[in-house]
C-alpha positions as CSV (number, residue, x, y, z in Angstrom):
1,M,13.8,-74.7,22.8
2,K,14.9,-71.7,21.3
3,I,12.5,-69.4,19.2
4,T,13.7,-66.3,17.3
5,V,10.4,-64.4,16.5
6,L,10.7,-61.8,13.4
7,E,8.4,-59.1,12.8
8,K,6.8,-59.0,16.3
9,D,5.4,-55.6,15.3
10,S,3.3,-57.0,12.3
11,V,1.0,-58.3,14.5
12,T,0.8,-55.9,17.3
13,K,0.5,-52.4,17.9
14,G,1.2,-53.3,21.9
15,D,-2.2,-54.4,22.3
16,I,-1.3,-58.7,21.8
17,D,-0.5,-60.9,25.1
18,Y,2.8,-63.3,23.9
19,S,2.4,-65.0,27.1
20,P,0.8,-68.2,25.4
21,L,4.3,-67.9,23.3
22,N,6.5,-67.2,25.9
23,A,5.4,-70.0,27.9
24,T,6.0,-72.8,25.7
25,C,10.2,-71.9,25.5
26,E,12.9,-69.3,25.6
27,V,11.6,-67.0,23.0
28,T,13.4,-63.8,21.4
29,Y,11.9,-61.1,19.4
30,H,12.8,-58.5,17.2
31,G,10.8,-56.2,14.3
32,I,11.3,-56.1,11.1
33,V,15.3,-57.6,10.0
34,E,17.1,-57.2,6.5
35,P,17.1,-60.0,4.2
36,E,20.9,-59.5,4.8
37,N,20.7,-60.0,8.7
38,V,18.2,-63.0,8.8
39,S,20.3,-65.8,9.2
40,A,22.8,-63.4,12.1
41,T,19.4,-62.4,14.1
42,I,18.0,-66.5,14.0
43,G,21.3,-67.7,14.9
44,D,21.7,-70.7,17.0
45,S,18.1,-70.9,17.6
46,D,16.1,-74.1,17.1
47,G,12.9,-72.5,15.6
48,V,12.0,-69.5,13.8
49,I,8.4,-67.4,13.8
50,V,8.2,-65.3,10.9
51,N,5.4,-63.4,9.1
52,K,6.6,-62.2,5.7
53,T,10.2,-62.3,6.3
54,L,11.7,-64.9,3.2
55,I,13.2,-67.8,4.8
56,T,15.4,-69.6,1.7
57,A,17.4,-72.6,1.7
58,K,20.3,-70.5,2.1
59,V,19.2,-69.4,5.5
60,M,18.5,-72.9,6.6
61,D,21.6,-74.1,5.9
62,E,23.4,-70.8,8.0
63,C,21.4,-71.8,10.9
64,K,22.4,-75.3,11.5
65,N,20.0,-75.6,14.9
66,L,17.1,-75.0,12.9
67,K,13.9,-77.7,13.3
68,Y,10.6,-75.2,13.4
69,I,9.2,-72.6,10.7
70,G,6.1,-71.2,12.2
71,T,4.1,-68.5,10.9
72,F,2.1,-65.7,11.9
73,A,-0.1,-66.4,8.9
74,T,-2.2,-68.8,6.6
75,G,0.1,-68.3,4.0
76,Y,4.0,-69.8,3.7
77,N,4.8,-68.9,-0.2
78,N,7.8,-66.8,1.9
79,I,9.5,-69.9,3.1
80,D,11.1,-72.5,0.5
81,I,9.1,-75.4,1.6
82,D,10.8,-78.0,-0.6
83,A,14.4,-77.1,1.1
84,A,12.4,-77.4,4.7
85,K,11.5,-81.0,3.8
86,E,14.9,-82.0,2.4
87,R,16.6,-80.5,5.7
88,G,14.1,-82.3,8.0
89,I,12.7,-79.0,9.3
90,T,9.2,-78.7,10.2
91,V,7.0,-75.5,9.0
92,C,3.6,-74.9,10.5
93,N,1.2,-72.1,9.6
94,V,-2.1,-71.0,11.4
95,P,-4.8,-71.9,9.1
96,A,-8.8,-70.8,9.4
97,Y,-7.7,-67.7,12.2
98,S,-9.2,-64.9,10.3
99,T,-12.4,-66.3,9.5
100,E,-14.9,-64.2,11.4
101,G,-12.4,-61.0,10.6
102,V,-12.8,-61.5,6.6
103,A,-16.2,-62.3,6.4
104,Q,-16.8,-59.1,8.4
105,S,-14.7,-56.8,5.8
106,T,-16.4,-58.8,3.0
107,I,-19.6,-58.1,4.1
108,A,-18.9,-54.3,5.2
109,F,-17.7,-53.7,1.5
110,I,-21.0,-55.1,0.8
111,L,-23.4,-52.6,2.9
112,Y,-20.7,-49.7,2.5
113,T,-21.4,-50.1,-1.4
114,A,-25.3,-50.4,-1.1
115,T,-25.8,-47.5,0.8
116,S,-23.4,-45.0,-0.1
117,L,-22.3,-45.1,3.1
118,G,-18.8,-43.5,2.5
119,K,-20.0,-40.7,0.4
120,Y,-22.7,-39.6,2.9
121,I,-20.4,-39.1,5.7
122,Q,-18.2,-37.0,3.8
123,S,-21.1,-35.3,2.4
124,V,-22.2,-34.0,5.8
125,N,-19.0,-33.0,7.1
126,D,-18.2,-31.3,4.0
127,G,-21.2,-29.1,5.4
128,D,-23.6,-30.3,2.4
129,W,-26.2,-31.4,4.9
130,K,-26.7,-27.7,6.6
131,K,-26.9,-25.7,3.3
132,C,-29.7,-28.2,2.2
133,K,-33.0,-26.4,1.9
134,N,-35.0,-29.6,1.7
135,F,-36.0,-31.9,4.5
136,C,-34.9,-34.6,2.6
137,Y,-31.5,-34.7,1.3
138,Y,-30.5,-38.5,-0.3
139,P,-28.4,-37.4,-3.6
140,Y,-26.1,-40.8,-3.6
141,D,-27.9,-44.1,-4.4
142,I,-28.7,-46.1,-1.2
143,S,-30.5,-49.9,-2.2
144,E,-31.2,-52.5,0.0
145,V,-29.3,-56.1,0.2
146,S,-32.3,-58.2,0.8
147,G,-33.5,-60.4,-2.1
148,K,-29.9,-59.2,-4.0
149,T,-27.7,-61.8,-5.5
150,L,-24.2,-62.0,-3.6
151,G,-21.8,-64.6,-6.0
152,I,-19.4,-66.5,-4.1
153,I,-16.1,-68.0,-5.9
154,G,-14.7,-70.1,-3.2
155,F,-16.1,-72.1,-0.5
156,G,-13.6,-72.6,2.1
157,T,-14.4,-71.8,5.5
158,I,-14.3,-67.7,5.0
159,G,-16.7,-68.6,2.1
160,K,-19.1,-70.7,3.9
161,R,-19.3,-67.9,6.7
162,V,-19.8,-65.0,4.2
163,A,-22.6,-67.1,3.1
164,E,-24.1,-67.5,6.3
165,I,-24.0,-63.5,7.0
166,A,-25.6,-62.7,3.9
167,T,-27.9,-65.2,3.9
168,A,-29.3,-63.6,7.5
169,L,-29.4,-60.5,5.5
170,G,-31.9,-61.6,3.2
171,M,-29.4,-62.1,0.3
172,K,-30.0,-64.6,-2.7
173,V,-26.7,-66.9,-2.3
174,I,-24.7,-68.8,-5.3
175,I,-21.9,-70.9,-5.2
176,N,-19.2,-71.2,-7.5
177,S,-16.5,-73.4,-6.6
178,R,-13.7,-76.2,-7.8
179,T,-15.8,-79.2,-6.1
180,K,-19.6,-79.2,-5.6
181,K,-20.2,-79.9,-1.7
182,E,-23.0,-80.5,0.3
183,S,-24.9,-77.6,1.2
184,E,-28.2,-75.0,1.2
185,Y,-26.7,-72.7,-1.3
186,E,-27.1,-73.2,-5.3
187,F,-24.1,-74.5,-6.9
188,V,-23.9,-72.6,-10.2
189,S,-21.5,-72.5,-13.4
190,R,-18.0,-70.0,-13.4
191,E,-20.0,-68.6,-16.1
192,E,-23.3,-68.0,-14.3
193,V,-21.9,-67.0,-11.3
194,F,-20.5,-64.2,-13.3
195,K,-23.8,-63.0,-15.2
196,R,-26.1,-63.2,-12.1
197,S,-23.8,-61.6,-9.1
198,D,-25.6,-58.1,-7.6
199,W,-22.0,-58.4,-5.2
200,L,-19.6,-61.0,-6.3
201,S,-17.3,-61.8,-3.6
202,L,-14.0,-63.7,-3.9
203,H,-12.4,-66.1,-1.7
204,L,-10.5,-68.8,-3.2
205,P,-6.8,-69.6,-3.0
206,L,-4.2,-67.8,-5.7
207,S,-2.7,-70.9,-8.0
208,K,-2.0,-70.8,-11.5
209,D,-5.3,-71.7,-12.5
210,S,-7.0,-68.8,-10.7
211,E,-4.4,-66.1,-11.3
212,N,-6.2,-63.4,-13.2
213,L,-9.8,-65.1,-12.8
214,I,-11.1,-61.5,-13.0
215,N,-10.4,-60.1,-16.5
216,E,-11.5,-58.5,-19.7
217,T,-13.5,-61.2,-20.7
218,T,-15.1,-62.0,-17.0
219,L,-15.9,-58.8,-16.6
220,S,-17.7,-58.6,-19.6
221,M,-20.1,-61.1,-18.2
222,M,-21.4,-59.1,-15.2
223,K,-23.8,-57.0,-14.4
224,K,-22.9,-53.3,-15.4
225,S,-24.8,-52.5,-11.6
226,A,-22.4,-55.5,-10.1
227,I,-19.9,-54.8,-7.5
228,L,-16.7,-57.0,-7.3
229,V,-15.4,-57.7,-3.9
230,N,-11.7,-59.0,-3.5
231,T,-10.6,-60.1,0.2
232,A,-8.7,-62.9,-0.9
233,R,-5.3,-62.2,-2.8
234,G,-4.4,-59.5,-5.3
235,G,-3.0,-61.7,-7.6
236,L,-6.6,-63.0,-9.0
237,I,-7.5,-59.9,-10.7
238,D,-6.1,-58.2,-13.8
239,E,-5.8,-54.8,-12.3
240,N,-5.6,-53.2,-15.8
241,A,-8.5,-54.9,-16.8
242,L,-10.5,-53.9,-13.7
243,A,-9.1,-50.3,-14.0
244,L,-10.5,-49.5,-17.5
245,A,-13.9,-51.9,-16.5
246,L,-14.5,-49.6,-13.7
247,K,-13.7,-46.3,-15.7
248,N,-15.9,-47.3,-18.7
249,G,-18.4,-48.5,-16.1
250,V,-18.5,-52.1,-17.4
251,I,-19.4,-52.6,-13.9
252,R,-20.6,-50.1,-10.9
253,A,-17.5,-50.8,-8.1
254,S,-14.9,-53.1,-6.7
255,C,-13.7,-53.5,-3.1
256,H,-10.5,-54.4,-2.4
257,D,-8.4,-55.6,0.7
258,V,-6.2,-57.1,-0.8
259,I,-3.9,-55.9,-4.0
260,R,-1.4,-57.6,-6.5
261,V,2.1,-55.8,-4.8
262,E,1.8,-55.1,-0.9
263,P,2.4,-52.1,0.2
264,M,0.9,-50.4,-3.0
265,Q,3.0,-49.0,-5.2
266,D,3.2,-45.9,-7.7
267,N,2.2,-47.6,-10.3
268,C,-1.0,-49.7,-9.2
269,P,-3.7,-49.3,-11.8
270,L,-6.5,-48.8,-9.1
271,F,-4.9,-45.9,-7.0
272,G,-7.5,-43.3,-7.2
273,I,-10.3,-44.7,-9.0
274,E,-13.4,-42.9,-7.9
275,N,-15.6,-46.2,-7.7
276,C,-12.8,-48.6,-6.7
277,Y,-12.6,-48.7,-2.6
278,I,-9.2,-50.2,-1.1
279,T,-8.3,-51.2,2.3
280,P,-4.9,-51.8,3.2
281,H,-5.0,-55.4,3.8
282,V,-6.7,-55.0,7.5
283,A,-9.3,-57.4,7.4
284,W,-7.4,-60.0,9.6
285,A,-6.4,-57.3,11.5
286,G,-9.2,-56.6,14.0
287,K,-7.2,-57.1,18.0
288,E,-9.4,-60.5,18.5
289,T,-8.1,-62.2,15.3
290,R,-4.2,-61.1,15.8
291,Q,-4.8,-62.8,19.3
292,R,-5.9,-66.1,18.0
293,L,-2.9,-65.9,15.7
294,V,-0.8,-65.9,18.2
295,N,-2.3,-68.4,20.7
296,V,-2.6,-70.9,17.7
297,A,1.1,-70.1,16.4
298,A,2.2,-70.5,20.1
299,K,0.2,-74.0,20.3
300,N,2.1,-75.2,17.2
301,V,5.3,-74.6,19.1
302,E,4.3,-76.8,21.8
303,C,2.4,-79.0,20.2
304,F,5.9,-79.5,18.2
305,I,8.0,-79.7,21.4
306,N,5.7,-82.2,22.7
307,G,6.6,-84.3,19.7
308,N,3.3,-84.2,18.3
309,P,2.9,-81.3,15.5
310,Q,0.0,-79.8,14.2
311,N,-0.8,-77.3,11.4
312,V,2.3,-79.0,9.5
313,V,2.2,-77.7,5.7
314,N,5.5,-79.8,4.9
315,K,4.7,-83.5,5.6
């Protein structure tokens, strides 16, 4: 079986071992491929593995041998799933590979905002501590997370892991999700999770129902001291409403590893706001996380070749 890998460099900077994938079949690797060249690059391959490259019905029709489409990701909205199913092409994703990394980033945001860590590091680098005449120097707010309430919306694998770590830190965890599950945590209404949370963390998928979940109305329900954390999907937030809320003190701060349009554009409403902390969608990018991603993607190919495909999203 011949496999073409597009966007290899999206998963590695030379630090990831691709031998598990190489052992499954004949593999050809490519970097970024322009949309008009995707079909020609795939050529007569039996399968393709992509990250964000669009695999449309047109690409499938132009690549006559295509039987398998894999992803270096959990999301697969860049692939025309219906068209693949109509053509008998199996599509497999990599679920749950980033649980530890995303949970870690979520907790890092919580601790970062609790301790004003970035402000203190910058202040010391600016020489402020050297100029201080007092022995004790703490101009920025510091709070303990122990005893504070963490609200989690969405209680899948990542939400559960965040809850476990937060509990170990002494936080009171409350949950809101589409379905109530057996759990040691308190399940609350959507309105209550907004009202009670000191930190509110989003861990639900983006859908028609969840788009712009964070908006002027829901932000107005939150404590003025509350902090929003989003490591899920940018479309969950009405960014214009949030920008106004941050500037006007409706909530204290917000933290984001994802935004609505990525990479960030010049017109992003959240750019440059002092109490808005943004990382460039890197919660999944730990070396161990990326290696796990490649390993599962390789296993998906192996299972497909052996006639027992796993992680199929278009059965």
